[in-house]
C-alpha positions, 0 to 999 in steps of 0.5 A: 360762478356758474353751477358747474364750477360751483359743483366741482370746487374743492374749498380745502384745496383752493385754500391750500393753493392760495397759501402756496401762491401767496407765500411764493409771491413774498420775499420774507417769511410770514406769520399765520395772521399775515398769511390769513390777511393776505388771502382774505381768511381768518387765522383759524380758517387756515390753521389746519391747512398750514399744519398739513402743508408743513407736515407734507414738506411744502412749507417750513416754520421757523422754530423761533419766530413761528413764521412760514416760508416755502420749502424747495419741494415745489421746485423739486417736483416741478423739475422732475418731469418738466415738459420744457426740459427737452425744448430748452436742451434743444434750443440752447446751442442754436440760440447761442449760435444765433446770438453770436451771429447777429450780435443781439440777445434772443430768447424763447417763450411759451404761453403760461397762465394767459401770459408769456413766459421766457424759458431760455435766453441767449445773451449777445456777445457784445459789451451792451445787451438787452437781457430778458431773464428766464422765468419772467412773465409778460402780458400776452397782448403787449409783446411780440412773443405773445402776438406770435403765440396768439397768431398761430393758436387754433381759432377756438383756443385763441378766442378762449385765451383772449376772452380771459385776458384782462388787457384784451377785455379792456380794449374798445371793440375797434381795438379788438378788431384791429388787434385780431387783424394784426394777428392775421397779418402775422400768420400770413407773413410768418413773422412779426417785425416791428418797433417794440410797443413797450420799450423805446429804441428796440425792434422786435423780430419774432418767429414761431416754433413747431407749427409743422408738428402734430400739436401746432405751435409750441413756442416762439423765438424773439430777438429784441434788438437795440436799434442805436447800438453800433448802428453803423454796423447793424445787420439788416432786419431781413438778414436777422430774420433769415438767421432766426428762421435757420435757428428755428429749423435747427431747434425743430429738428432737435425736438423732432418736429 
C-alpha cells in the first residue's frame, strides 16, 4: 500500500463494507463470530459495526438465533437510479427480435469490477438453448464479451484494467503481447467471431455497442451459438453478424447514441 492510499483509508468504512460483502456471498444467516472469522477480524472488532448496520437497516438479526443476514435495503438503493435501466429497456425488444430471427440466445454485457457482467439476456425460441443468466460475472480476458470491451477501451483505461487483472498478470510476456495483438484485430474488424475458449461446441459472435457516442463503448452484444444444434439448418456466421449489427443500431438509436 502506498502513502497516498494509506492516507485516505477509512478503516471503519472498510470494516462495514467487508461485512456487507461477506454476508452477500453467503447463502445462510451467520453469527457475529462466523462473520468475524470470515473477514479475519475478532468478534469485538465488528460488534459496533454490526449494531450500526442493523440500526440503519442494512442487515437483519434473527431474534431467536441472533444470526445476521442482509436486508433488501441495498437492493432497493441500487435500483432507485440504476444507470443500466435505460440500456436494459432499450435493448429488451431488439434482443428478443434478434433471438427469434437467428434462433440463438444472445445477451448484453458491461464491464464491472474488472469482470464482465451480463445485464440482459434473450433466450432462443428453440427447445434447446444456451442460457447465460443476468447478473452473472465472468473473467474479463477469457470471454468474447470481455475481449470486445477491452478492444474498444481508451488505451490508458485498458492498460490500467489489465494491470489490475489477476488472469492477465499471470500470462507470460509473449502471451500478453499476443492477447493485446488480438484486441487490435478485434478493433480493426469491428467484431469478434471465434469458437469459444471456455465451452466446447460453441461459437461466440460479439459486437460493440455505443462506440459512436461521447463516452465511447458502453456495452457489447454477444451471441453464443450451439454449433451442433440443427446444423443442417444453421444460419451462416456472416448472416448472424449482420443481424447482430442491425440489433446494435436499433439499441443505439433507442439510447440516443
